[in-house]
MARTIFI-499787 format. One record per residue: residue in three letters; x, y, z of N, C-alpha, C, O, CB in turn. Coordinates in pm, whole numbers, plus 50000, padded with zeros to 5 digits. Glycine has a CB too. Example, Ala and Ser with C-alpha at 12.3 -4.5 7.8 and 13.67 -1.06 7.14 Angstrom:
// MARTIFI-499787
ALA513194943150780512304955050780513204967050780514244966850846511314955350905;SER512854977550708513674989450714512905000350787513415011450804514084994050572;
// end
This chain:
// MARTIFI-499787
MET707565394515044707085406015121708275414515159709235409515217706285401615248;GLY708225427115130709335436015161709385439315308708435436815382709235448815080;PHE710495444915350710645448815490710815463815498711535469715418711835441615557;HIS710145469815594710205484315609710255487415757709325484115831708985491315542;GLY711335493715802711385497715941712685493616007713585488215942710225491916015;PHE712775496016134713985493316211713855479516275712765475716319714225504216320;VAL714945472016280714935458616337715875458116455716975463616450715335448216232;ARG715465451616561716405448316668716045434416719714905429916705716365459016783;PHE716995427716778716805414216823716365414016970716805422217050718085406116804;ASP715495404517001715075402917140714655388417159713865383217081713895412817176;TYR715185381917260714895368017284713905365917399713295355217407716175360617312;THR713725375617486713025372817611711975383017649711285380917749713995371817720;SER711825393817576711045404917630709545403717608708805412017661711515417517571;PHE709075393917533707635392917518707225378417509708055369417493707155400717395;ARG705925376217519705385362717513704385361817398703645371217372704715358817646;LEU704365350617331703465348117220702305340017273702425328117299704185340717104;ASN701125346817288699975340417352700345334617488699925323617524699415329417262;GLY701145342117565701515338117699702715329017708703105325117818700395331517761;ILE703325325617592704435316217591705685323117539705635328817430704105303817505;PRO706795322817611708015329217561708605321217445708895309317463709055330617673;PRO708795327217326709375319917214710865317717233711535325417303709115327317085;ILE711375307317171712815304717180713525309217053714755308117044713065289917204;ARG712775314316954713385319816834713565334816850713165340816950712515316516710;MET714175340816749714385355216754713105362916726712265358416648715465359416654;ALA712945374216790711835383216765712375395816700713415400916740711085386616897;PHE711675400716599712085412716529711055423616555709875422116522712255409916376;PHE711515434516614710615445316649710515454916531711535459716482711095452716778;LEU709315457516485709095465516366708485478816406707375479216458708195458116264;LEU709205489516381708825502316437707965510916345707455521216388710035509916474;SER707795506816220706955514816130705525509916141705185499516085707465513915983;SER704685517316211703315512916234702365524816221702785536316214703175506416373;TYR701095521616217700065531716199699935540216323699715535016432698715525116165;LYS700085553216309699985562516421698905572816388699225583416333701365569416450;PRO697645569916420696575579116380696715593116436696325602816371695255573516422;ASN697285594416556697425607616617698435616316543698435628516559697815606416762;GLN699305610016463700285617616387699785620816247700495627116169701585610016380;GLY698575616516215697995619816087698605612515969698535617415856698105634216064;LEU699205600815993699785593215884698685587315796697595584315846700695582015938;PRO698935585715666697915580015578697685565315608698565558615663698305581715432;VAL696515560215572696195546215600696825537015498696895524915522694685544215604;GLU697275542115385697975534015287699455537815288699815549515299697355535715146;GLY700295527615274701725530115268702395531315402703545535615409701965542315191;ASP701705527615512702375527515642702755513215673703685507915611701455533615755;GLY702085506815765702265492615786703535488815858704235497215913702235485715658;HIS703825475915857704855470315944706005463815868707155465115910704245460416035;MET705735456915760706785448415704707215452015563708185446315513706325434615705;GLY706565461115498707005464115363705935471315286704925475415344707415451515290;LEU706115472915158705175480115075704545470514976705235464914891705855491915002;GLY703235468714985702565459614894702045466314770701795459614670701455452914964;HIS701865479514774701345486714658702505491014570703255500114606700485498914701;THR702655484614455703815487214372703765501114310704795506314267703915476914263;GLU702585507314305702505520514243702905531614339703085543114297701105523014192;ALA703045528414466703415538514565704915541114561705695532814514702985534114707;THR705315552714609706715556814604707505550214716707105550714833706845572014613;ARG708645544114680709525538214779710625548114815711115555414730710135525114727;THR710995548214940712135556314984713305547715025714385552815055711725565415099;ILE713115534415027714195525215059714225514314954713265512314880714015519115201;VAL715345507414948715485496614851714615484814893714645480615008716955492214837;ASP713845479414798712985468114827713825455614848714785453314774711955465914715;MET713465447514946714205435214968713295425415040712305429415101715495437715048;SER713625412615033712875402215102713555399015233714695394415234712745389515015;ILE712865401615344713485399115474713795384415493714785380815557712575404015586;LEU712935375615437713175361415453714445357015382715235349415437711995353515402;ASN714635361815258715835358215184717085363615251718105356715260715745363215041;VAL717015376115298718175382215362718575374415488719755371715509717885396815398;LEU717605370915570717915363715694718385349515667719235344315738716705363615786;SER717815343215564718255329815529719705329915482720505321415522717355323815421;GLU720045339515396721415340315346722405343315457723555339015451721505350915238;ALA721965350615558722845353715672722855342315775723505343315880722395366715739;GLN722115331415744722045319715831721475323115969721835316916069723425313515846;LEU720595333015972719915336516097718665328116118718225326416232719535351316097;ILE718105322816011716975313616021717235302115926717945303615827715615320815988;ASP716645290515956716875278815873715615274215801715585263215746717415267715957;HIS714615282415800713385279315727712645292315701713065302915746712485269215806;LYS711565291415630710855303515591709425303415645708455303615570710835305015437;ARG709325303015775708035304015841708125314815948709075314916026707585290415903;PHE707175323815951707175333916055705755337216095704815335216019707915346516009;THR705615342416216704305345816272704285360616307705205365716373703995337116397;LEU703255367416264703075381616293702205383316416701095378016423702455388916172;LEU702705390716511701995393416635701855408416653702845415616651702705387116756;CYS700645413016672700395427216699700035429016845699305421016904699265432716608;VAL700555439516902700295442517042698855447417056698385455416975701295453117096;CYS698155442617158696775446717181696705461717211697645467617264696165438617296;ASP695575467617176695415482217190695755487017330696425497217346693995486117156;ALA695285479717431695465484317569696915484417612697275491017710694675475517663;HIS697775477317539699175476217578700095484517490701315484217507699605461817574;ARG699545491917396700385499717306700835512717372700115518617453699635502717175;ASN702035517017335702545529717384703535535217283703845528617183703215528117524;ASP704015547117308704905553817213706375549717228707215554217151704795568717230;LEU706675541217324708065537417349708405523517297709585520217282708355538117497;GLU707395515417268707615501817223706915499417091705925506117060707145491717327;PRO707405490017011706795487516881705415481216893705085474916993707695478416798;ASP704605483216790703245478216790703115464316731702085457816747702355487616716;ALA704155459716662704095446516598705435439616610706485446016616703685447816450;GLN705385426316613706585418216625706455406316531705355401616502706805413516773;VAL707575401516484707615389716399708465379216468709595382016508708175393016257;VAL707935367216481708655356116541708925345716432707995341016367707865349916660;PHE710175342216414710555332316314710595318316376711085316516487711925335716251;GLY710065308716303710095294816345708975291516441708045299316461711415291716409;SER709075279616500708115274816599708855271916728710085272316732707355262116547;HIS708115269016833708745264216955707835253817016706925248916950709025275917054;HIS708055250317140707395238417195705885239817210705225229817238707985235317328;LYS705325251717192703875253117204703235259717080702015260917074703545261317327;ILE704025263916984703475270116864703825261616743704995260716704704005284716848;TYR702825255416684703015246916567701985250516461700895255416494702905231916606;PRO702305248316335701335251416228699995244616247698955250216211701905247516094;GLU699985232416302698715225316318697785231916420696605228716426698975211016360;ASP698325241216499697485248616592696765260216525695895266416585698305253716708;PHE697135263016401696535274016326695535268516225695645257116180697625282416254;GLN694565276616191693655273116082694315277715953694405289715925692235279716101;MET694765268015874695605270815759694775271015630693785263815616696715260415748;THR695215279415538694585280115406695675282115302696665288915330693525291515399;PRO695525276315182696555278115079696725292815043695775300515046696205270014954;ALA697945296415008698255310414973699055310814845699825301714814699045317315087;TYR698845321514771699675324414655700665335014698700275346214732698815329014532;VAL701945331614697702985340614746703675347114628704225340314542704015332914834;ALA703635360414623704275367814515704685381414566704265385614674703345369014392;ARG705495388414488705875401914525704615410514534703755410214446706885407914422;GLY704515418114640703345426514659702345420714756701325427114783702695428914529;GLY702595408714808701675403914910701415389014902701785382314806700405411114900;TRP700765384115004700305370215014698805370414986698075378415044700635363815156;LYS698355361714899696955361614857696295348514899696865337714884696835363614705;VAL695075349614953694315337814995692905338914937692435349714905694265336615150;GLU692255327414925690885327214874689905327814990690015320315087690625314614789;VAL688945336814980687835337815075686575333315002686285338214893687675352515132;ARG685845324015062684675318214995683435326915005682515325514925684375304715054;GLY683395336015102682225344415116682275352815241683195351615322680985336015116;LEU681255361315257681125370115373679685369215423678745367815345681505384915338;ARG679525369915554678185369715611678175376115749679225378715808677665355215619;THR676995378715798676775382115938675995370415998675595361415925676005396015954;PRO675765370416129674995359316187673575358116132672965347416143674925361016336;THR673045368716073671645368316029671455369315879670335367315831670895379316094;GLN672515372415803672345373715660673625371015584674735372815636671835387415626;SER673455366615461674605364715373674915378015303674015384515251674335353415268;ILE676185381815303676585393915231677005390415090676615397214994677735401015304;SER677785380015077678215375314945678705361014958679465357815049679335384514886;LEU678265352414866678735338714863679625336214741679875324814704677555329114862;MET680095347014681681015346014568682455345914621682845354814696680805357714468;ALA683225335914581684625335214624685415346814565685145351414454685245321714581;PHE686395351514642687245362414594688635360714652688855352914744686645376314633;THR689565368214598690955367814645691195379414740690855390914710691945368314525;ALA691785376414854692125386714952693635387514963694295377414988691485383815090;THR694185399414944695615401814962695875406315104695295416115150696135412314861;LEU696745399115174697135403015310698265413115299699385409715262697585390615395;ASP697955425615331698885436615306699255443415437698455450715495698285446815208;SER700475440915483700925446715610701275461415599701605467715700702115439115661;THR701215467015480701565481115463700335490115465700455502315459702325483215333;THR699155484215472697915491815474697185489015604697075477515646697035488315352;TRP696685499415667695975497215793694545492515768694125482615826695975510015877;LEU693805499515684692405496215663692255485115560693215481215494691635508515619;ASN691015479915547690705469215454690005475115333688985481915347689825458315522;GLY690535472615215690025478915094689175469615010689435457615002691165483915012;ALA688165475314947687295468114854686845478114748687035490114763686065461614927;SER686255472914641685725481914539684635490614599684105487514706685175473914418;VAL684325501414532683295510614582681985503314604681325505114707683095522414484;GLU681605495014507680345487814519680375477614632679415476514709680025480714388;ARG681475470214642681555459714744681665465614884681085460214979682745450614717;ALA682405476614898682495483215029681125487915075680775486915192683485495015024;GLY680345493214980679005497515015678105486015056677315487215150678385504714898;LEU678245474514986677445462715017677765457415157676865454415235677685451714913;ILE679055456415187679465451115318679035460415431678485455915531680985449015322;ASN679285473215413678985482615521677485484715539677035488115649679645495915494;ALA676715482715434675255483315450674795472315544673905474315626674545482215314;ALA675405460415530675055449215618675525451515761674955445915855675645436315564;LEU676565459815777677095462415910676455474515977676695477116095678585464515902;GLY675645481915902674965493415960675725506415948675435515816022674695490916101;GLY676695507215855677465519415838676805529315745676035525515657678825516015786;THR677105542015764676575552915681677725560215615678665564415683675705562715766;LEU677675561815485678765568115411678905582815451677935590415448678545566915260;SER680135586615487680425600415525681895603115500682755597215565680065603115673;GLU682195611915406683575615715375684435603415341685535601815394684195623315493;ASN683925595015255684655583415202684845572015301685525562215270685985587715153;VAL684275573015420684285561715512682855559315559681975567815542685235564415634;TYR682625547715618681285544115665681265545415817681875537415888680885529615620;THR680565555515866680555558316009679445550616079678445546816018680405573316033;VAL679645548516209678645542116295678545550316423679435558216455679005527116324;ASP677465548116495677255554816623678195548816726678125536816754675775553516670;CYS679075556916783680045551916880679375545917003679975537517070680985563116922;ASN678175550017032677465544917149676715532017120676165525917212676495555317199;GLN676695527716993675945515716956676825504816896676325495616831674855519416857;ILE678135505716918679035496116855678715481716896678735472716813680485499316891;SER678415479717022678135466117070676895460217008676695448017014677995466117220;GLN676045468416947674815463616885675005459916739674085454516677673745474116897;LEU676165462616683676415459616543676655444616525677035437816621677615467616491;PRO676445439416404676605425016382678065420816371678935429016342675875420916256;THR678315408116394679635402116371679835400416221678905396716150679765388416445;LEU681045403016173681395400916033682185388016022683205386416089682205413015975;VAL681715378815938682305365515927682925363815788682255365715686681255354515954;PHE684205360115786684905356615663684905341415650685355334415741686355362415662;ILE684415336415538684305322015516685485317315432685655321415317682955318515446;PHE686305308515490687425302515419687095288015386685995283315416688735303515503;ASN688025281115326687825267015293687995258515418689115255215457688805262515182;GLY686895255015480686945246315597686895253315731686835246515833688155238315591;PHE686915266515735686815273615862686345287915837686295292615724688185273715936;GLU685995294615945685535308315939686325316816039686765311916143684025309215967;LEU686495329516005687095339216096686075350316122685495355716028688415345116038;SER685865353416247684855363416284685505375816340686455375116419683875357616385;LEU684995387216299685385400116356684195405816432683125408216374685865409916244;GLN684395408016562683365414516640683345429416604684345434716555683615412516792;PRO682225436316628682165450616591683285458816654683775468216592680825456416633;GLU683695455516775684805462616838686105460616762687045468416778684965458216982;GLN686175450116681687385447016605687395453416467688465456616415687545432116592;TYR686235455216406686225461316272685875476216273685915482616168685245453916183;VAL685535481716388685255496016398686515503316443687145499516542684085498816496;GLN686875513716370688025522216404687535535016473686405539516450688845525716275;LYS688375540616557688045553116625689135563316602690325560016603687835550716776;GLU688755575716582689725586416569689155599216627687935601116630690125588516421;GLN690025607916674689615620616730689645631216622690655633016554690525624516848;ARG688525638316604688445649016505687755661016569686595660316609687665644316378;HIS688505672116577687945684516632687385682416773686335687716809686845690016539;GLY688115674316852687705672216989686605661917007686135659917119687275684817046;ARG686195655516900685135645516909685635632316853686535631916769683865650116833;THR685055621416901685425608016855684555604016737683325604616744685295597716969;ARG685195600016629684465594916513684725580016502685875575616509684885602316381;CYS683675572116484683785557716471683395553816329682365558316277682885550516576;PHE684215545516266683935541816128684445527716100685315522516170684585551816030;SER683885521715998684245508115959685645507615901686065516715831683235502615858;SER686375496815931687715495115875687665490615729688705489915664688495484915956;ILE686485487715678686345483915536685975496415458684895502015475685255472715517;VAL686885500615371686725513115298686785510315148687315500015104687805523315339;SER686265519415071686285517914925687655522014871688245531814915685165526314859;ASN688125514214775689385517014707689085517314558688885506714499690495506314742;PRO689055529114497688715530114353689655522014264689305518814151688745544514309;GLY690845518714315691775510714236691375496214224691895489014139693135511614295;ILE690455491714310689945478014303688655478214222687685484914259689715471914447;ARG688645471014112687485471314022686805457814007685975455813918687915476313887;ASN687155448614096686495435514093686055432014234685985440714320687435424514035;LYS685765419414258685245415314389686335412814493686025409514607684415402814374;ASP687605414214455688705411314547688825422014656688255432914645690025410314469;MET689585418714760689775427814872691245428314912692015419214881688905423714991;VAL691615438814981692905439915048692635440215198691925449015248693705452715002;LEU693195430515269693025429815415694295435115480695355429015471692735415215461;GLY694165446515547695315453015608695505449115753694975438915799695165467815598;MET696255457315824696585454115962695365454916054695365448816161697655463516011;ALA694325462316015693105462616096692475448716103691795445416200692105472616038;PHE692715440615999692255426716000693285417716069692935410116160692005421815857;MET694545418416026695545409016075695885411016222696335401616287696785410215993;GLU695695423016274696035425216415695115417516508695415416116627695975440016448;GLN693995412516457693055405216542693475390616563692865383516643691675405616480;PHE694505386216492694925372216498696435371216512697165380816488694455364716373;LEU696905359416551698265355516522698235350316379697475341116348698835344816625;THR699045355916293699025352116152700345345616116701405351916124698745364516061;MET700275333016077701475325516041701605325015889700665321415819701435311216100;PHE702795328715841703095328315698704125317215675705245317815726703635342115647;ASP703745307215598704635296015569704965296115420704175291515337703995282315612;GLN706135301515388706495303015247706835289615184706605287815064707655312615233;GLU707375280315260707725267215204706485259115170706405253215062708615259515302;ALA705515258715262704295251215238703265259215159702235253815117703695246815369;LYS703535272315140702615281415070701245281215137700215279115073702495277414922;ASN701265283615267700055284515347700095296915434701165302015468699865272015432;VAL698915301615470698765311915574697825306315679696795300415647698215325515514;GLY698185308215806697365303115914696945314116010697665324016027698085292215988;PHE695795312316072695255322116165694945315416299694495303916304693995328916107;GLN695185322816405694835318316539694345330516616694995341016611696055311416612;PRO693215329516686692715341016761693765346316858694465338616924691455337416838;ARG693885359416865694865365816952694315366717094693145369817114695235379916899;ILE695155363917190694795365017331695495377217390696725377817391695165352017409;CYS694735386717437695325398917493695535397417643696025406717708694435411117464;
// end
């Protein structure tokens, strides 16, 4: 996974689920800023996963660089996103913590095997459902892409998922009634041995347009995807503590506590 953005060291200024880490924290300043009109693809926090997009910096692996500099002694890190209510323009929106400490261990995460390659970490998802209906029980590969804010799927699959969520296609996104968000169904991702749930408040995005608030699903169609696979961006990963273990080739998830 490439690195994109400014790095500074901090040992004490934040807590991981209420616990101060004893490892280094890396503050990543390149994040999605909807008010600045940045595109939803090619922004992100840690690097560029879309190889066809234009790079303005030299691609490099942050894990390899830090290992060679003897700043870390293993290749495990956890991505933490700041909750919406705590975000501001003076502090970064995402942080990376390397290693574990006395309260954060891989066994506390729901782990799933990952395929680690240039361009992203890939995991298998067994299916999608809501509490009342199955959306798809066909397994697919999901790429965890920190450079994309929204979650991408093929045109057909995005339509299928958003139909189950109650979205209406409008200008290439699926909009919902901002006053009825709490009435929308939970979206459940089925993994091998566990499930991850997104509440409607977690998968619905909001933006201001012409003085009005528009609410739309974070799952959008990507014409470049022509199969059942998906790209899960920061709109998905920000809902969890996400642990990437390159040595064990696993990715783990833990619900985020705001």
